[in-house]
N, C-alpha and C positions, 0 to 999 in steps of 0.2 A: 738929422738922420733921415735916410730914405726908408719910407715905409714899404713893407711888403705888399704886393698887389693882392687884392681880394678876388677869389674865384667865385663867381655866382652862377647858379643854374635856376633861372627864373627868380623866384622869391627865396630860394634856398642858398645860403651862403656858408662859406667855410674859411676860417683863417688858416694861413699856412704856418703861422708861428704862434705858439701858446705862451702867454704871459705867465711868468712864474711869480705868483703872489700867494702869500699865505692866507691873507684875509680877503674875502669877497663880499661885496654888499649883498644885502638881502634880496633885492630885486634883480640881481645880476643873473643872467642865464649863460651857461658855458656854450661856446660856439665850436667846440672841438668835435671831431668826427665829421658828420655830414651836415652839420648846422642845425637850425631850428626852423619850424614851420611858422613863420611870422603871421600868417593869415589867421591862425587859430588862437592867437594871443599868447601871452607869456604864462609859463607854468609856474604855479605858486609852490613854494617849498613846503613840505610836509612837516607839521609841527609835532605830531605824535611819534615820530620815528625815533628809534633808539640807536646809539652808536655801538658798533661791534668792538668788544674789548679784545686785545690781543692775548693769546695764551702765553703765559710767562713760564720760564723753565722751572720756577719753584712749584707751579701747579702740576707740571708734568711729573716731577719727582714725587709729589704727593699722590698722584693717581697711580704711578707705578707701585708705590708702597701699598696702597689699598688693594691693588690687584694681587700683589704677592701674598698679602694676608688672607684674602678670600680664595686663593687658589686659581685665579684666572690668569693664564699666561698669555693668551692672545686668541683671536678669532681667525685662524688660518695662517698660512705662510706669506711672507712678504714677497712682493714681486721685486726682482732685482732691478736696481737703478743704475743706469749707464751714464757715465760722464763723457759726453761727446767730445768735449774739448780735450780731455786727457787722452782719449783714444787717438784723436788725430795727432797729438804730440808724440805718442809712442810710435805710430806709423811713420811719421817723419824721421824719428831717430833711427828706426830700423832701415829705412831707405838710405839714410846717410851712412850707416855702418856697412851695408852691403851694397856696393855700386852695381851697375848693369853688367860690367865686364865679368864679374865673378858669379853671376846668376846661373850660368849653364854649368859651371864646374861644381858649385855648391848648391845644387837644386834641392837636395834633401834638407839642408839647413834652412833654406828659405821657406820650404814647405812647413817645417816645424815652426818657424817664426810666425808665418801667416796663420797657422792653426792656432797658435797661442793667442794671437791678437783677435782673431774672429771668434774663437770660442770663449775666451775669458775676458776679453776687453783689456788685457794688460800685456806688457812685454815680458820676454824671458828673464830680464834682470830682476823683476819683482817676484821672485819665487817665494820669498818669505811672506809677502802679503798674500800670495795664493794659498799658502799653507794655513794662514790665519783665517782666511775667508772661506773654509771649506763648508761651513754651516750655511753661508749665503748661497754657495753653488747648489747645495742640496735643495734650497728653497726656490730655485729658478723654475719659473713656469714656462712650459713649452718644450719642444725637442731641441736638442743641441744643433748648432749650425753645422751642416756636413762640410767635410774638408774639401778643397778644390780638387779636381780630377788631375791625374798625372799629365805631364807634358807628353806630346807625341814622340819626342826624341827618347824619353825614358822607356816607353812602350817598345819601340823599335829596338833599342839596346837590349832590353830583357829578353825579347824573342830571339834576337841574334845570339845572345849568350847561351840560352837553353838549347838552340840548335847546334851550336858549336860543341857544347858539352856532350850531347848525344852522338855527334859524329866522332869525337875523340874517344869516348868510352862506350863503344856499343856492347861490350861484354859485361857491363857492370850490373845489368838487369838480372833479376832473380828468375829461377826456373818457375817459381810459383806465379810470378807476373805473366810469363808466357802462357802458362796453362789457363790463367784467367782470361787472357786475350783470345786464346783459342775458343774457350767456352762462350765468350760473348759473340764471337764470329759465328759460331754454330747456332747460337740462339737467334741471331739476326737472320741466318739463312732459313731456320725453321719458321720464324715468324713471317717471313716474306710469303711463304706458301703454306700457311697453317691450315690443316684440315682437322675439324673436330670429330675424331673417330676413336677416342680411347675407350669409350663405353657404348653399349648398345642394349636396346630393349626391343621386344617383339610384340606388336599389337595384332591380335588375331581378329580379322574381319570375317572370313568365311573360308570357302574352299576353292573358289574361282578367282580368276585373275583380277588384280587391282588395276583399273584403268583410269582412275582419277584420284587426285589428292589435292587438297586445299587447306591452307592455314590462314587464320584471320591476321590482320596486321599486328595486333598486340601479342600474338603467340599463345593466347589462352586456350584456343580450341582448334581441333583438327578434324576434317571431314574426309572421308574415303568412300569412293564409289567403285562398284565392281560389276562384272558380267552377270552376277546373280540378281541384278535389278535393285540391290540394296544400297542405301546410303547410311553410313554409321558416323555418329558424332562422338568425339572424344574430348573431354574436359580434363585438362592436366591438373587443375587445382582441386577438382572434386574427385579425382580417381586415386585409388589406392594401388598397392603393389599387385593386386589381382589383374590390373590392366584390362578392365572391361568397359566397353562404350556405354554411355548413359542413354543412348537412343539410337534405334535402328528402324528405318522406315523404307517404303517403296514409293517415291514420289511420282514415278512415271509408269506405274503399273508393270507391264511385262516388256519393258524396253531396257536395254543395257545402258549403264551410265558411261558417257564418253568424256565428259569434262565437268569440273567443279571449280568455282572461283568465288572467294569472298570479295565484297565491295570494299571501296577504300576506307570506309568508316567501320567495317566489320560487322554490321548489324543485318546484313542480308547475304545470301549466297545464291549464285546462279547455277542452275542444274541444266546440263545439255545431255540429252539421251538420244536413243535411236529413233525417237519420234520426231514429227514435224513441228512440235510446239515445245518451246523452252519455258522453264518454270523458274520462278524466283521464290525462295523460301526465306523466312526470317531466321533469327539466330537459333531458335528452338526447333526448327523443322517445320513450322506451320506455313502453309501456302499463302503468299502475298498476291501473286498474279500469275497468269498464264498467257503466252502469246497466242494470237489468233492463227488458224490454219488457212492457207490460201486455197484458191480454186484450182483444182488440178487440171481442168480443161482449158485453162487460159495459157497460151504459149508465151506471151510477153509477161515476164515476171514483174515489170513495173505497174501492170494494170491490176494486180492482186495485192492484198493487203498483208500477206504472211507467206511463209515458206510452204511449198507444196511437196517436198521430199524430206527424207530424214536429215537431222542435223549432224554436223561434224565437230564444231568447235564454237566457243564463245568467250567473251572477255568483257570486263567492266572498264569504264572510262577511268583513268587514274585521278582526275580532278573533279569531274562532274559526277556526283554520287548517284544520280538518277538515270544515267545513260549507260547502255550496254550494247553489245554487238554479238550477232550470231552469223554463221555461215553454214550452208546446206548444200546437199547434192543437186539441188535445182540450178546451181550455178550463180547463186546471188549471195551477197553479203548485206545484211540489214541492220540498220541502227534503230534502237527502241528507246522509248522513255518509260519509266516505271509506272507513271500515272496514266499512260496511254497504251495499254497492251492490245487494244483492238485494231491498231493500225501502226505500221512502222513509220519511223521518222524520216529516214533516208534509205535508199537502196543503191548498192554498188553491183554492177555487172562485171564478172570476170570473163575476159575474152582471150583466146589464144592468138597466135601469130596471124592466122587466117581470118580473124574476126568472128569466129564462132564461139560458142559457149564452152567454158572449161570449168571444172569443179574446184572450188577452194576447200582444201583439207584442213587448214589451220588459219587462224586470224588473231591479231593482237594489236594493242596500242603501244606507241613508244612511251617513254617515262613521263613526258609532260602532256601527252594526249594530242599533240599537233599532227601526228602521222598515223595511218592505218596500214598495216602490212598484212598481206595474204600469201600463203603458199598454195599453188595450184597443182593439179594432176599432170599438167604439160611440163612441169619442171621449172616453172617461172616463179619469181618473186615480184609481186606487184604492190606498189605503195601509193596511197592517195593522201593529199594535203586535206586535213580535216577542216581547214579555214576556207576552202574553196569548194565550188561545186564538183560533185563526183562524176564528171563527164568522161574523162580519161585518166589513167594513172599518171601520177607525177614522176614516178621512178619505176622502171620496168628492167628486170634482169632475166632475159630469156636463157633457157638451157642451163640454169644454175644446178639443177639436178636432172637425172635421166627422165626422159619422157614416159608417160603412163605409169609413173610411180608416185606415191604419196609423199608429201613433205609433212612429216609427223609432228614437228615442232619448229617454232620460230620465235626467237626471244632477242630483245634489245638489251644492250649493256646499260649499267646504271649511269655511266657518263653520257651515253647516247650516241657515241661515234661508231660503234660496232654493232653487228647483228650476227647471231649464230644460228644455224639451220641444221636440222637432223632429218634425214630422208630414209625412206624404206629401200633405197638403193645401197644401203650399208655404208653411208658416208656421213661425216660431220664436217661442216665447213664454216669458216669464220670470214665475215665480209667487212669491208670498210665502206660505210655509207657514202663517203666522198668519191669513192672509186668503184662503186657497185655497178655502174653502166659499162665498165670495161669487161664485165663478165668473168673476171678473174678473182677468185677469193684470196685472201691473205695467206691461208693455208687450208689444207683439206687432209682429213684422215680417212682411209678406206678400210674395208673389211671389218667393220663393226656391225655385228649381226643385229638386225632389227626385224622382228616378226610381227610386231603390233603397230597399227597406224597411230597410236597415241603415245609412242615412246617419246620421252621428254628430254630436253637439254636446257641449260641455263647458265648464267654467270654467277660467280661467287660475289659476295657483297663488296669486295674491293676490286672486282673486274680483273683479277690476275689469274683465275682458274675457270675453266669450263668443265662442268659436270654433266655426265650423260650415263645412260644404262645400256647394258649389252644383253641381248637375248641368249638363251642357252643353246649352243650348238650341239650337233650330234657328236658324241665322243668326248665331250666335256662334262665336268661334274658340277660346276658352279656358275651361276650368273653373276657378273661383276658390275661394280660402279667404278667408272673411269674418270680420272682427273687429269686434264691437259692444261699445259701452260699457254696462255693466250699469245705470247710473243714467239716462243720457239716451238709450239706444238708438241713439246716433249711430254711424254706420259709421266706425270709426277708421282701418282700413286693409283692403285687399284685395290678395291675391297671385294673379297669374295663374300657375297651376301647369303645365298641359299642355293639349293639344288633346283632352281627354276629360273624363269626369265625375270629380268629386271626391266620394268616397263616405266614407272614414273619416278622422278627424282625431284626433290624440292629442298633448297638450301634457304632456310629462313634467315633474313639479315638481322633481325632483332634478337632472336634466341641464340644464333649461331649454332644451329642444329640442323642435321640432314635427315630427311624423311624419304624413304624408298619403298615404292610399291612393287610387290613381287607377283609372279604368276600363280603361286600357290595360296593366294589369299591372305598374306601376312604383310604388315606394314612395319619395316624396320626403322628404328630411330637411332641415330648416332649423335653423340654429344661428347664434349670434353668437361671433365669435372671442375676445371679451373676457369676456362674462358667461355663456357656456355652459360647462359642465364635462364632460369626458371624452366618452363616446358616440362621435359621428361624428368628433370632433377626433382620436380616437386612431388610426383607420384611415386618414384622409386623408393624414397625414404619412408613413405607412409605404410604402416603395417596393416594387414587385413583385419578388420575388427572381429573379435571372437564372438561367437553366438552365446547367449546367456543360457546356461544349463539350469533347468528347473529341478531342484532337488525334491524327490518324493519320499515321504516318510510313511511307513506303514503304521497304521493305528492299531494298538493292542486291544483285544476285546477283554472287557472286564465282565466276568460272570457274576451275576447277582441273582441267585435263585429265589430269594424271598422279597424281591423288589415288587412294587405295586405294578399293575398292568400298564399304567400311564408312562412309567419310567423304565419299563422292561425293554431290553434290546433283543431283537431277533438273532438267534444263533445262525452262523453262516451255514448254508446248505450246500450240497454238491451242485454242480453245473447242470446235471441231467434233471435233477428234481426241480431246480429253478426254471428250466425250459419247459417242463411239463406243466408247471404251475402257470407260467406266462401263456402257454398255449390255451389253457382253459379261460383265460382272461380276454374277453372280446375286445377290450381297448388295446391291450399290449399286442395281441395277435392280429388286430386289424381285421376282424371277421366281418365279411359283407352282410348286408341286411338279409334276413331270412324271409322266405315268401310267406304271405299272410292270407288268411281266408276271409277277412272282413276288414273294412276300412278303419284306420286309426292313424292319428297323427298326421292327417293330410294325405296319407297314402290310400290308394284305391285297391280293393281286392281284384282278383282275376276276373270275377263276374262283372265288375263295374258298379257304379252307383246310380246309373240312369235306368229309365223304364225299358229302353230298347235293348240294353244289355241283359236285363232280367228276362225279357221275353225270349231272346235268342238262347239264353241259358236253359230256359224251360223247354223250348222246342227241341233243343239238342238232347235234353234228358229224356223227352217223351219218345223220340225215335232214335235212341242210341243204339248203335251197333256195336256188338261186342267185338273186341279186337281178336279174340281167339277163334271166331267163326270163319270158315272158309268162304271167300267171295263167290266161288262157283256154285257152291251149294245154296248160297243165299239167293242167287239169281234163278237157279232151276226150280226152286220151290214155287215160283210164280209161273212156270211154263204151262201147267195144266189149266190155270185160270186164264192165261193169255190165249190158249188154243180154243177154249170154249167161248170166251167172250173177248174177241179181238177188238182192240181200240185204236192202234196206231197204223199199222201197215195193211192188214187184211181188208179193211173196208175200202181202201183206195183201189185195190185190184179185184174187188168183188164182181163188177160188171165186165170189165175188159179181160180179165184172166181169172175166170172162176177156179180153174184148175191150175195149180202152181206148176211151173216147169223149172226144174233144177238142171244145172250143168252137169253133164256126164263126162267121164273120161273116155277117150278114144281107145278103142281096142287095138288099133294099128300102131299105137305108140309103144314099140317094144323096148325102146331105150329108156323109157320112164321119164323123159324130159318133158316139161310143159310145152303146150302148143306154141307159145309165143317164142320159144327158142328152137323150133323145128326149122331145119333148113328148107328154103323155098326151092321148088323144082322149076 
């Protein structure tokens, strides 16, 4: 016989055919598998090893009996065992029974057969075995195998059947279904332009116009600024139904507040006032920094470090939390860093068509901070790319509003493709940034009264609605908040707020609430009870805490006439007698110190305690003149003595004028006037 060839890999060899022998010699080494390593010697057979005995069925029965006696049934469910060979035979049988030609006509039957095979591993004929193996099915581990998806032909047929049924029987639907469809359509229409205005509350700031409103990104706090120089902070979580602000301050002294805005993190607030310096406050109103004021005698604004005229507007960078921007009447727009308030970071000069200075009245960033937009008094909208030097504007739209009128507000949409502007020329315009150079807005609305240069406008959170305020005109009773459709410029809704101007509007995207600043010092808050979150809903439900009343109980007097003096209580006296008694008490009446005639307790008497005071007192007493004596008589009693013994005046004139000459009155003076007043001839 031909021997099989041996395959060798170096010193490793393997035989292709294994000899079937029951007995092997002791020193024989099996060459099955990958062979042996001959270089390491032959492996010796272990002598201490024990052979494994097979488990006999009698032992299994005995162990089962022991388990039943001890009450042990098992340690968990058995995993189901699949017989692959049997499953393949069942599949081949079903394929033979249902040929390919009948697959399309009997699709449902095939589907059931496949489900039965894949799910249970058995054919439909073995129904009795399935019934007997219910316990095994319950013990199956893991989810069932999902059925195969329906064929595309079945889906098309079912869709066609349903469409034909509807076309044949259009009148079979009930009236209730029609009503439900109408309701669903109306709900979709309302949800498309939903405005949260079912409820409102009023926050009283003061009596003057609200010119600035800001809410932090989380919606926990609201800040309002007014022409009365005050900034009020409102905390919705800590406020009760009394609706009082927790702090009011004057950050810019006697300057009206023009703009307020929280930073992107909500921990700081930018305050823009009528002064030339902007201030940054922290969340509780404490001052963080103040920008420097520029030199008013320098013409070139790039040569000075700050603004030289009053501010108009300001804005925080949406992504860089330390950068903010301000614009001023000096014709410049400056970028600042929070940790460098003594010098601006960059300066932007706003120029008109002729290249001369124009004043920016509003400024803002777009949503990602890549563009800066300003609205100027010459009616132009100018934009700069934040990633490039601010030499000249990237986009300029001249004559977007009337010349010499302020653009009170400018706001980007949340998507970033559109921009809306509000001007003091009583117009509201929507622009497409891709077509803004054409100087034609998408649409414009005229005759919207605007009497404040801080009147606001903005987009709704879904960019479907534009909200703005209307000032109160002569002959009208209410100022309104107007809502316009961004596509058709249709007036969707208007809310009559109060009998004053509507200046500031703010639609918070997270709270879904609208804040409106009015000309009478009131901040209106509109919200919906179902679709608005937190904010005003937190403080409305809180009741005002009641003050604790202290109950006073009158003590009854117990009369004890025979009590000892130590325990005896004074009887109550009348008020008059008690006052007279207190008047005599020097401590209760707070009597001042009485004058003393001698020193005591560190006090000195009127004469003093020194030798000089004693001598003066004695001299005064020795030559004391009584107060009752006439001073003329006191002098004339020395006249005789002075005439006989002159001492002061007579000795001086004794030689030159021994005989005294006195002035005599003129006889010619008939009028009786003194000589000094006689007229000269």
